[in-house]
C-alpha positions as CSV (number, residue, x, y, z in Angstrom):
1,M,38.4,-32.6,24.5
2,L,37.6,-29.1,23.9
3,S,35.1,-27.6,26.5
4,K,31.7,-25.3,25.5
5,Q,33.4,-22.9,28.0
6,F,37.2,-22.9,26.0
7,L,35.2,-22.8,22.8
8,F,33.0,-19.9,23.5
9,T,35.5,-17.5,25.8
10,R,38.7,-17.6,24.0
11,P,39.0,-15.1,21.0
12,S,37.7,-16.6,18.0
13,L,40.0,-18.9,16.0
14,F,38.0,-17.6,12.6
15,F,39.4,-14.2,13.2
16,F,42.8,-15.4,14.0
17,F,43.2,-17.3,10.9
18,F,41.8,-14.6,8.8
19,A,44.3,-12.2,10.3
20,N,47.2,-14.1,9.2
21,P,48.3,-13.8,5.7
22,S,50.9,-16.4,6.0
23,L,48.2,-18.8,6.7
24,R,45.7,-17.5,4.5
25,R,48.3,-17.7,1.3
26,R,48.2,-21.4,2.0
27,F,45.0,-21.7,0.7
28,S,43.4,-21.6,-2.8
29,S,40.0,-20.4,-3.6
30,S,39.8,-22.0,-7.0
31,T,36.4,-23.5,-6.5
32,S,34.8,-20.2,-5.6
33,H,33.0,-19.6,-9.3
34,R,31.4,-22.7,-9.3
35,Y,28.2,-21.1,-8.5
36,P,26.8,-17.4,-8.5
37,T,29.1,-15.0,-7.2
38,N,28.7,-12.5,-4.4
39,A,31.2,-9.9,-4.6
40,N,30.6,-9.0,-0.7
41,R,31.1,-12.2,0.5
42,P,34.1,-12.8,2.8
43,S,37.0,-15.3,1.6
44,L,37.2,-18.7,3.0
45,P,39.6,-21.5,2.7
46,T,38.9,-24.3,0.5
47,T,41.6,-26.7,2.2
48,I,42.9,-27.2,5.7
49,V,46.0,-28.5,6.4
50,S,45.4,-29.2,10.3
51,P,48.2,-29.1,12.9
52,T,45.6,-31.0,15.0
53,P,44.1,-34.4,14.9
54,Y,41.0,-34.7,12.8
55,I,37.9,-35.0,14.5
56,P,34.4,-36.7,13.5
57,I,32.6,-34.7,11.1
58,A,29.5,-35.8,13.6
59,K,31.0,-33.8,16.6
60,C,31.1,-30.5,14.4
61,I,27.6,-31.0,13.3
62,S,26.3,-31.7,16.8
63,L,28.2,-28.3,18.0
64,L,26.4,-26.5,15.2
65,Q,23.0,-28.0,15.9
66,F,23.0,-27.5,19.5
67,C,25.3,-24.6,20.0
68,A,25.1,-22.4,17.3
69,S,22.7,-20.0,19.1
70,S,24.3,-16.6,17.8
71,K,26.3,-15.4,15.0
72,P,29.6,-15.1,16.9
73,K,29.3,-18.9,18.3
74,L,28.6,-20.3,14.8
75,M,31.9,-18.7,13.5
76,Q,33.7,-20.3,16.4
77,I,32.1,-23.4,15.9
78,H,33.3,-23.0,11.7
79,A,36.9,-21.8,12.8
80,F,37.0,-25.1,15.2
81,S,36.2,-27.0,12.7
82,I,38.5,-25.7,10.1
83,R,41.3,-25.9,12.7
84,H,40.7,-29.3,13.3
85,G,40.6,-30.4,9.5
86,V,36.9,-31.1,9.3
87,P,36.3,-30.8,5.4
88,I,33.8,-28.2,4.6
89,T,33.1,-29.9,1.2
90,D,31.6,-32.8,2.8
91,P,27.9,-32.4,1.8
92,D,26.4,-33.2,5.5
93,M,28.9,-30.8,7.2
94,G,28.1,-28.2,4.2
95,K,24.4,-28.7,4.9
96,H,24.3,-28.1,8.3
97,L,26.4,-25.0,8.4
98,I,24.7,-23.4,5.7
99,F,21.5,-24.1,7.9
100,A,22.8,-22.6,10.7
101,I,24.2,-19.4,8.7
102,V,20.6,-19.0,7.3
103,A,18.8,-19.6,10.6
104,L,20.6,-16.7,12.1
105,S,20.1,-14.6,9.4
106,A,24.3,-14.2,9.0
107,P,25.4,-12.6,5.8
108,M,24.4,-14.4,2.7
109,G,28.0,-13.7,1.2
110,Y,29.1,-16.1,4.0
111,A,26.6,-18.7,3.4
112,H,27.7,-18.2,-0.3
113,N,31.5,-18.9,0.2
114,V,30.4,-22.3,2.1
115,F,28.1,-23.1,-0.4
116,S,30.6,-23.0,-3.2
117,Q,32.8,-25.3,-1.6
118,I,30.5,-28.1,-1.2
119,D,30.9,-31.3,-3.5
120,N,27.5,-31.9,-5.3
121,P,25.0,-30.0,-2.6
122,N,22.0,-31.8,-2.3
123,I,18.4,-30.4,-2.9
124,F,18.1,-29.3,1.0
125,T,21.1,-27.2,0.7
126,F,19.8,-25.4,-2.4
127,N,16.5,-25.0,-1.1
128,T,18.2,-23.3,2.7
129,M,20.5,-21.2,0.4
130,I,17.0,-20.1,-1.9
131,R,15.3,-19.3,1.5
132,G,18.2,-17.2,2.6
133,Y,18.3,-15.0,-0.5
134,A,14.6,-15.1,-0.3
135,E,14.4,-13.7,3.1
136,S,17.1,-11.2,2.6
137,E,17.3,-7.7,1.5
138,N,18.5,-8.9,-2.1
139,P,16.5,-11.8,-3.4
140,R,17.5,-11.8,-6.9
141,P,20.1,-14.7,-6.4
142,A,17.2,-16.9,-5.2
143,I,16.3,-16.8,-8.7
144,E,19.9,-17.2,-10.1
145,L,20.6,-20.1,-8.1
146,Y,17.3,-21.6,-8.9
147,R,18.4,-21.4,-12.8
148,H,21.6,-23.0,-12.1
149,M,20.0,-25.8,-10.3
150,R,17.6,-26.7,-13.2
151,A,20.5,-26.3,-16.0
152,F,23.3,-27.3,-14.5
153,S,22.7,-29.8,-11.5
154,S,21.3,-33.2,-11.4
155,V,19.6,-32.0,-8.1
156,K,15.7,-31.7,-9.0
157,A,13.6,-29.3,-7.3
158,D,11.1,-30.4,-4.8
159,T,8.0,-29.4,-2.7
160,H,10.1,-27.0,-0.6
161,S,11.9,-25.4,-3.3
162,Y,8.9,-23.3,-4.3
163,P,7.5,-21.6,-1.8
164,F,10.5,-19.3,-1.1
165,L,11.5,-19.2,-4.6
166,L,7.9,-17.6,-5.2
167,K,8.5,-15.4,-1.9
168,A,11.4,-14.1,-3.8
169,L,9.8,-13.3,-7.1
170,A,6.7,-11.6,-5.5
171,K,9.6,-9.4,-3.5
172,L,10.8,-8.5,-6.6
173,T,7.5,-7.9,-8.5
174,A,9.0,-10.4,-11.6
175,V,5.7,-11.1,-12.9
176,R,7.1,-12.8,-16.0
177,E,9.1,-14.8,-14.0
178,G,6.8,-15.9,-11.9
179,E,4.0,-16.8,-14.3
180,M,7.0,-19.1,-15.8
181,V,7.6,-20.8,-12.2
182,H,3.6,-21.6,-11.9
183,S,3.7,-23.1,-15.2
184,V,6.8,-25.4,-14.0
185,V,4.6,-25.8,-10.6
186,L,1.8,-27.3,-12.5
187,R,4.0,-29.1,-14.8
188,D,5.9,-31.4,-12.1
189,G,2.5,-31.8,-10.1
190,F,3.2,-29.6,-6.9
191,E,0.1,-27.5,-7.8
192,S,-2.1,-29.4,-5.1
193,L,0.0,-28.8,-2.2
194,V,-1.5,-26.1,0.5
195,F,1.9,-24.5,1.0
196,V,2.6,-24.1,-2.4
197,Q,-0.6,-22.8,-3.2
198,N,-0.5,-20.2,-0.4
199,A,3.1,-19.2,-2.0
200,L,1.4,-18.3,-5.3
201,L,-1.7,-16.4,-3.8
202,H,0.7,-14.3,-2.1
203,M,3.2,-13.6,-5.2
204,Y,-0.2,-12.6,-7.4
205,G,-1.3,-10.6,-4.3
206,C,2.1,-9.0,-4.3
207,F,2.1,-8.7,-8.2
208,G,-1.5,-7.0,-8.0
209,C,-2.8,-9.9,-10.2
210,V,-5.6,-10.2,-8.0
211,E,-7.8,-12.2,-11.0
212,S,-4.9,-14.8,-11.1
213,A,-4.7,-15.1,-7.3
214,H,-8.4,-15.8,-7.2
215,K,-8.2,-18.4,-9.7
216,V,-5.4,-20.2,-7.8
217,F,-7.8,-19.8,-4.7
218,E,-10.7,-21.0,-6.5
219,L,-8.8,-24.3,-7.5
220,M,-7.6,-25.1,-4.1
221,P,-9.1,-28.6,-2.8
222,Q,-8.4,-27.4,0.5
223,R,-8.2,-24.0,2.1
224,D,-6.5,-23.0,5.4
225,L,-6.7,-19.7,7.1
226,V,-3.6,-18.3,5.3
227,A,-5.1,-18.9,1.8
228,W,-8.2,-16.9,3.0
229,N,-6.5,-14.0,4.5
230,T,-4.2,-14.1,1.3
231,V,-6.8,-13.8,-1.3
232,I,-8.9,-11.1,0.9
233,N,-6.0,-8.9,1.5
234,G,-5.0,-9.1,-2.1
235,F,-8.5,-7.8,-3.0
236,A,-8.6,-5.3,-0.3
237,L,-4.9,-3.6,-1.0
238,N,-5.8,-3.8,-4.8
239,G,-8.9,-1.7,-5.0
240,R,-11.3,-4.3,-5.0
241,P,-12.9,-3.8,-1.3
242,N,-16.2,-5.4,-2.5
243,E,-14.8,-8.6,-3.2
244,A,-12.6,-8.7,-0.2
245,L,-16.0,-8.4,1.8
246,V,-17.7,-11.1,-0.3
247,L,-15.2,-13.4,0.3
248,F,-15.0,-12.5,3.9
249,R,-18.7,-13.4,4.3
250,D,-17.9,-16.8,2.2
251,M,-15.2,-17.4,4.6
252,G,-17.8,-17.7,7.7
253,F,-19.8,-19.5,5.6
254,E,-17.3,-22.5,5.3
255,G,-16.7,-22.3,9.3
256,V,-13.4,-20.7,9.1
257,E,-12.7,-18.5,12.1
258,P,-10.7,-15.4,11.3
259,D,-7.8,-13.8,12.8
260,G,-6.3,-10.6,13.6
261,F,-4.6,-10.4,10.0
262,T,-8.6,-11.3,8.5
263,M,-9.9,-8.5,10.4
264,V,-7.0,-5.8,9.6
265,S,-7.9,-6.8,5.5
266,V,-11.9,-6.7,6.2
267,M,-11.4,-3.0,8.2
268,S,-9.3,-1.8,5.5
269,A,-12.1,-2.9,3.1
270,C,-14.7,-1.1,4.9
271,G,-12.8,2.0,5.1
272,E,-12.1,2.3,1.3
273,L,-16.1,1.5,0.8
274,G,-16.8,4.1,3.5
275,A,-19.1,1.4,5.1
276,L,-19.1,2.7,8.7
277,A,-21.9,0.2,10.0
278,L,-20.1,-2.7,8.9
279,G,-16.7,-1.2,10.1
280,R,-18.3,-0.8,13.4
281,R,-19.7,-4.8,13.6
282,A,-16.1,-5.3,12.8
283,H,-15.0,-3.5,15.7
284,V,-17.3,-5.1,17.9
285,Y,-15.7,-8.7,16.7
286,V,-12.3,-7.8,17.3
287,L,-12.9,-6.1,21.0
288,K,-15.0,-9.6,21.6
289,V,-12.1,-11.7,21.1
290,G,-9.6,-9.5,22.4
291,F,-7.5,-8.7,19.2
292,L,-7.2,-4.9,20.0
293,N,-5.6,-5.8,23.1
294,S,-2.6,-7.8,21.3
295,N,-2.6,-6.4,17.7
296,L,-1.5,-3.1,17.2
297,H,-1.9,-3.7,13.5
298,A,-5.6,-4.1,14.0
299,N,-5.5,-0.8,16.5
300,N,-3.9,1.2,13.5
301,A,-6.5,-0.5,10.8
302,L,-9.4,0.5,12.9
303,L,-8.2,4.1,13.4
304,D,-7.5,4.3,9.7
305,L,-11.2,3.0,9.1
306,Y,-12.9,5.5,11.2
307,A,-11.2,8.2,9.4
308,K,-11.7,6.8,5.9
309,C,-15.3,6.6,7.1
310,G,-15.4,10.5,8.0
311,S,-16.2,9.5,11.7
312,I,-13.1,11.3,13.3
313,R,-14.4,11.3,16.6
314,D,-14.3,7.7,16.7
315,A,-10.5,7.6,15.1
316,K,-9.7,9.9,18.1
317,R,-11.5,7.4,20.4
318,V,-9.4,4.8,19.0
319,F,-5.8,6.3,19.4
320,N,-6.7,7.9,22.7
321,E,-7.6,4.5,24.0
322,A,-5.2,2.0,22.7
323,N,-2.7,0.5,25.0
324,E,0.2,0.9,22.5
325,R,0.8,3.7,20.0
326,S,3.6,3.5,16.9
327,V,4.3,6.2,14.6
328,V,1.9,4.5,12.3
329,S,-0.6,5.2,15.0
330,W,0.1,8.8,15.2
331,T,0.8,9.3,11.0
332,S,-3.0,7.8,10.3
333,L,-4.8,10.1,12.7
334,I,-2.5,13.1,11.4
335,V,-3.5,12.1,7.7
336,G,-7.2,11.4,9.0
337,L,-7.5,14.8,10.3
338,A,-6.1,16.4,7.2
339,I,-8.5,14.8,4.8
340,N,-11.5,15.4,7.1
341,G,-10.9,19.1,7.0
342,F,-9.3,19.7,10.5
343,G,-6.0,20.9,9.3
344,K,-5.1,23.0,12.4
345,E,-5.8,19.8,14.5
346,A,-3.6,17.9,12.3
347,L,-0.3,20.3,12.7
348,E,-1.4,20.2,16.8
349,L,-1.1,16.5,16.8
350,F,2.4,16.3,14.9
351,K,3.7,18.7,17.4
352,E,2.3,16.6,20.2
353,L,4.3,13.4,18.1
354,E,7.2,15.6,18.2
355,N,6.9,16.3,21.9
356,E,6.4,12.3,22.6
357,G,10.4,12.0,21.0
358,L,8.9,10.2,18.0
359,V,10.6,10.3,14.6
360,P,7.9,11.3,11.8
361,T,8.3,9.6,8.7
362,E,7.9,10.3,5.2
363,I,4.3,9.5,5.5
364,T,3.8,11.7,8.3
365,F,5.0,14.5,6.4
366,V,2.7,13.6,3.4
367,G,-0.2,14.1,5.9
368,V,1.3,17.1,7.2
369,L,1.9,19.2,3.9
370,Y,-1.9,17.5,3.0
371,A,-3.1,19.7,5.8
372,C,-1.7,23.0,4.7
373,S,-2.6,22.3,1.3
374,H,-6.4,22.1,2.5
375,C,-6.3,24.9,4.7
376,G,-4.4,27.3,2.7
377,M,-1.5,27.5,5.0
378,V,1.2,28.3,2.4
379,N,4.1,29.7,4.8
380,E,3.5,27.0,7.2
381,G,3.9,24.1,4.3
382,F,7.2,25.6,3.4
383,N,8.4,25.3,6.8
384,Y,7.6,22.2,7.5
385,F,8.7,21.0,4.0
386,G,12.3,22.5,4.9
387,Q,12.3,20.5,7.8
388,M,12.3,17.3,6.5
389,E,15.7,17.3,5.3
390,E,17.1,19.7,7.9
391,K,15.9,18.3,11.2
392,Y,14.9,14.4,10.2
393,G,17.5,13.7,7.2
394,I,14.2,12.9,5.4
395,V,15.0,13.5,1.7
396,P,11.6,15.0,-0.2
397,R,10.1,12.6,-2.4
398,I,7.9,13.1,-5.7
399,E,4.7,12.8,-3.3
400,H,5.9,15.7,-1.2
401,Y,6.9,17.6,-4.0
402,G,3.1,16.9,-5.2
403,C,1.7,18.5,-2.0
404,M,3.9,21.3,-2.7
405,I,2.5,21.9,-6.1
406,D,-1.4,21.3,-4.6
407,L,-0.2,23.5,-2.0
408,L,0.6,26.8,-4.3
409,G,-2.4,25.5,-7.0
410,R,-5.3,25.8,-4.5
411,A,-4.0,29.0,-3.0
412,G,-4.1,30.1,-6.9
413,L,-0.7,30.8,-7.1
414,V,-0.8,28.6,-10.6
415,K,2.3,30.3,-11.9
416,E,4.6,30.0,-8.6
417,A,3.5,26.4,-8.9
418,Y,4.5,25.8,-12.6
419,E,8.3,27.6,-11.4
420,Y,8.4,25.4,-8.6
421,I,8.0,22.3,-11.0
422,Q,10.5,23.8,-13.4
423,N,13.3,24.1,-10.3
424,M,12.5,20.3,-8.7
425,P,15.3,18.1,-8.1
426,L,13.1,15.2,-9.1
427,K,11.7,14.7,-12.6
428,P,7.9,15.7,-12.4
429,N,5.6,12.7,-13.2
430,A,2.1,12.6,-14.5
431,V,0.5,13.2,-11.3
432,I,2.5,16.4,-10.8
433,W,1.4,17.8,-14.2
434,R,-2.4,16.6,-13.4
435,T,-2.1,18.4,-9.9
436,L,-1.2,21.8,-12.1
437,L,-3.8,21.2,-14.4
438,G,-6.4,20.8,-11.9
439,A,-5.4,24.2,-10.2
440,C,-5.5,25.5,-13.8
441,T,-9.0,24.2,-14.2
442,I,-10.2,25.8,-11.0
443,H,-8.4,29.3,-11.2
444,G,-8.7,29.7,-15.1
445,D,-5.4,29.7,-16.3
446,L,-5.9,28.2,-20.0
447,V,-2.3,28.6,-21.3
448,L,-0.3,27.0,-18.4
449,G,-3.5,24.3,-18.4
450,E,-2.6,23.8,-22.2
451,L,1.0,23.1,-21.0
452,A,0.3,21.1,-18.6
453,R,-2.1,18.9,-20.6
454,S,0.9,18.6,-23.4
455,R,3.2,17.2,-20.8
456,L,0.5,14.7,-19.8
457,Q,0.0,13.7,-23.4
458,Q,3.5,12.9,-23.3
459,L,3.5,10.8,-20.1
460,E,0.0,9.0,-19.7
461,P,-1.8,9.7,-23.0
462,G,-4.7,7.4,-22.3
463,H,-5.8,8.9,-18.9
464,S,-9.6,10.0,-19.0
465,G,-9.3,12.5,-16.3
466,D,-6.8,15.0,-18.5
467,Y,-9.2,15.0,-21.4
468,I,-11.9,16.0,-18.9
469,L,-9.9,18.9,-17.1
470,L,-8.8,20.3,-20.2
471,S,-12.4,20.3,-21.8
472,N,-13.8,21.6,-18.4
473,L,-11.2,24.6,-18.6
474,Y,-12.2,25.5,-22.5
475,A,-16.3,25.1,-21.5
476,S,-15.7,27.5,-18.4
477,E,-14.2,30.2,-21.4
478,N,-17.1,29.3,-23.5
479,R,-14.5,28.0,-26.1
480,W,-17.2,25.2,-27.1
481,S,-15.1,24.1,-30.6
482,D,-12.0,23.4,-28.5
483,V,-14.4,21.2,-25.8
484,Q,-15.9,19.4,-29.2
485,K,-12.2,19.2,-30.4
486,V,-11.2,17.2,-27.1
487,R,-14.0,14.8,-26.9
488,R,-13.4,14.0,-31.1
489,A,-9.9,13.4,-29.8
490,M,-11.2,11.0,-27.0
491,L,-13.5,9.1,-29.4
492,R,-10.2,8.3,-31.7
493,Q,-7.9,7.4,-28.8
494,G,-11.0,5.2,-27.3
495,V,-10.7,7.1,-24.0
496,R,-13.9,6.7,-22.0
497,K,-14.8,9.4,-19.3
498,T,-15.3,7.5,-15.9
499,P,-18.7,8.1,-14.7
500,G,-19.3,9.8,-11.5
501,Y,-21.2,7.7,-9.0
502,S,-22.1,7.9,-5.0
503,L,-22.2,5.2,-2.4
504,V,-24.4,5.3,0.8
505,E,-24.8,2.6,3.0
506,L,-28.2,2.0,4.7
507,G,-28.5,-1.4,7.2
508,N,-26.1,-3.9,5.7
509,R,-26.4,-2.9,2.1
510,V,-24.1,-0.3,0.1
511,F,-26.3,1.4,-2.5
512,E,-25.1,3.0,-5.8
513,F,-26.2,5.9,-7.6
514,M,-25.5,7.6,-11.1
515,M,-26.3,10.7,-12.2
516,A,-30.1,10.9,-13.4
517,D,-30.5,7.3,-12.0
518,R,-33.6,5.7,-12.0
519,S,-33.2,2.1,-11.7
520,H,-33.7,2.1,-8.1
521,P,-37.2,0.6,-6.7
522,Q,-37.7,3.9,-4.7
523,S,-36.7,6.3,-7.4
524,E,-40.4,7.8,-7.3
525,E,-40.0,8.4,-3.7
526,T,-36.4,9.7,-4.3
527,Y,-37.0,12.2,-7.1
528,A,-39.9,13.2,-5.0
529,K,-38.0,14.3,-2.6
530,L,-35.4,15.6,-4.8
531,A,-38.1,18.1,-5.8
532,E,-39.1,19.1,-2.3
533,I,-35.4,19.8,-1.4
534,T,-34.9,22.1,-4.6
535,S,-38.3,24.2,-3.5
536,L,-37.2,24.3,0.0
537,L,-34.0,25.7,-0.6
538,R,-35.0,28.2,-3.2
539,L,-36.8,29.9,-0.1
540,E,-33.4,29.8,1.5
541,G,-32.2,32.1,-1.5
542,Y,-30.3,29.0,-3.6
543,V,-29.4,29.7,-7.0
544,P,-28.3,26.8,-9.4
545,H,-24.9,27.6,-10.1
546,T,-24.9,26.6,-13.4
547,A,-21.2,27.5,-14.5
548,N,-20.8,23.9,-13.3
549,V,-22.6,22.6,-16.2
550,L,-19.9,22.9,-18.8
551,A,-22.0,22.0,-22.0
552,D,-23.7,24.4,-24.7
553,I,-27.3,24.1,-23.7
554,E,-30.0,26.4,-22.5
555,E,-30.0,27.5,-18.8
556,E,-33.0,25.8,-18.1
557,E,-31.5,22.5,-18.9
558,K,-28.5,23.4,-17.3
559,E,-30.5,23.5,-13.8
560,T,-32.1,20.4,-14.5
561,A,-28.7,18.6,-15.2
562,L,-27.4,19.9,-11.8
563,S,-30.2,18.7,-9.7
564,Y,-29.6,15.1,-11.3
565,H,-26.1,14.9,-10.1
566,S,-25.8,11.2,-8.4
567,E,-24.9,12.9,-4.7
568,K,-27.9,14.6,-4.5
569,I,-30.1,11.5,-5.5
570,A,-28.0,9.6,-2.7
571,V,-28.9,12.4,-0.2
572,A,-32.5,12.4,-1.4
573,F,-32.7,8.6,-0.9
574,M,-31.1,8.8,2.5
575,L,-33.5,11.3,3.7
576,V,-36.3,9.2,2.5
577,N,-35.3,6.1,4.6
578,T,-33.5,7.3,7.6
579,A,-34.8,9.1,10.8
580,P,-34.7,12.7,11.2
581,R,-31.3,14.1,12.9
582,T,-29.6,10.8,11.5
583,P,-26.3,11.7,9.7
584,I,-25.9,10.9,6.4
585,R,-22.6,9.7,4.8
586,I,-22.0,9.5,1.1
587,L,-18.9,8.5,-0.9
588,K,-18.4,9.5,-4.3
589,N,-15.3,9.0,-7.1
590,L,-15.2,12.6,-8.6
591,R,-14.6,16.0,-7.0
592,V,-17.9,17.6,-5.4
593,C,-19.0,20.5,-7.5
594,V,-19.6,23.8,-6.6
595,D,-23.3,23.5,-7.1
596,C,-23.5,20.3,-5.1
597,H,-21.3,21.8,-2.1
598,V,-24.1,25.3,-1.7
599,V,-26.6,22.5,-2.0
600,F,-25.3,20.1,1.0
601,K,-24.7,23.3,3.3
602,L,-28.2,24.2,2.9
603,I,-29.7,21.1,3.3
604,S,-27.7,20.7,6.5
605,K,-29.6,23.7,7.7
606,V,-33.0,23.1,6.6
607,Y,-33.0,19.4,7.5
608,G,-31.0,19.5,10.4
609,R,-28.7,16.7,9.1
610,E,-25.0,16.2,9.5
611,I,-23.9,15.1,6.1
612,V,-20.5,13.8,5.6
613,V,-19.4,13.5,1.9
614,R,-15.9,11.8,0.9
615,D,-15.0,12.7,-2.7
616,C,-11.8,11.4,-4.7
617,T,-9.6,14.0,-2.4
618,R,-11.1,14.8,0.8
619,F,-13.8,15.0,3.4
620,H,-16.8,17.7,3.5
621,H,-18.4,17.5,7.1
622,F,-21.5,19.7,6.9
623,G,-23.7,21.0,9.5
624,N,-25.8,24.0,10.5
625,G,-25.1,25.3,6.8
626,S,-21.2,25.4,6.9
627,C,-18.6,22.9,5.8
628,S,-15.4,22.0,7.7
629,C,-13.5,22.8,4.3
630,G,-14.1,26.5,5.2
631,D,-15.2,26.5,1.3
632,Y,-11.6,25.9,0.4
633,W,-11.2,22.6,-1.7
């Protein structure tokens, strides 16, 4: 009887067998095309003429179950079974061998070769193969195998077939195929099973189809923690933070206790909304239950939350107090410092990261280049861009080239930015041309602005922001007839301007304000405060920057229009409802205009308030009459 010691210490019989051409030629691979092929699979024998006595299949299965604890041992057991004439064609033997291969994450080519030799594989074997492919780097064969099973096999899919199939579809973002499989799940009556429903939720979340995910969730008779986490995370990751937080509240009402994954999604949603007070409550909860001590993802999410809420002091504290830091932790703080206007600190932190021996990622360099762009450090930006490939072997992606165009454009080097686009090794996308158009609008380059707009018309003809940028560029040159042409084109194309709004958090509520908004119950007090602000600021020398009102109207009307911008209404509302010296935080969906920027600097001085404004590109920290951006934005 062969001992374990003999089996696992002798040179592998598997490799001896395949190193001997005379032995290999004795075997045929005629059945290798019975199922979807894999070009990288090792060739295995289909028939063995064994020189040694045949041993029971049960013995080999027992070895697979109890001794195949690593890939080398698995292959030795396989070789042992070949030597002793155990037929791999046997469904039971093949089933256990494939299960062991997949469980040990061995190459799927190896599993496929074994699978192709099995006579009439059962549903367990099919499911194991689908699982293996779904968990591999190339999940496409999982779908092909499922199709083969339905078309050419008498085996019927069961409840365990779909979770891993849906996982493969999610990884491939195969929306149409995913919807078709969902219809099959409904037809075959598997939609009521929790683990199938959770797989559907995950798939639709990966597709970005949060409405479809929510419909599945609403129809679930029983919702476990996995289901809640999946749908909350789906909303949080797809720009629907309000819905994510509403679901989190409902989860509490139903008595489901959140875990670390839940809180990561909640903190992400708070960060997107700029809901600092709610984020602090989430921080208290994760501290209380101990998630921060054992969950690096929770630490990183908390750091990101504070950075996105403009509370950079809290972000630094979380970073400094963390028991463990990954490159993601360093990157989150670097990006946080950059978007909050502390570019020099971001670059100093990057040097610390290098001194710690950590290797920066592609995203780290996005933060570094962003810091250079928003601080006007053109030479430093080109230096870091060069280091990416030369020092770290990171091939720049389109996002990095976008940062370089932004770097040049913000510095007023618009023509140089255009030349840079012309010489890029990558084909410029809409973001690249939109960045150039934005720079042209700021610096008044009409010729290049029109050129950039023509490129955008080819790439993304329905983007409302492009029409607005071009319209603003024409208006700044007093070309009102061209402004009207652009607006008529918007009407013809059915393109609507994205309305500007500002959000503030007071107590446990988030309030939204639009331009000239009088819908709030406190609008009378708010507008009285606005009038007070205007009077006090004029005493400080404030003169409205009416060039920002890009409409052909009288000067007085322009001044009135400026005073009713949504962020000014929001700051007046907060001055009415908060105690003196309380910091004010505002989230705005559009870029802060020059006039509002001047007004907030003066308010911070006159009222002694710290004002943090997060617009669509960065943070502005106003205090004592100045801004963290140094008026460079």
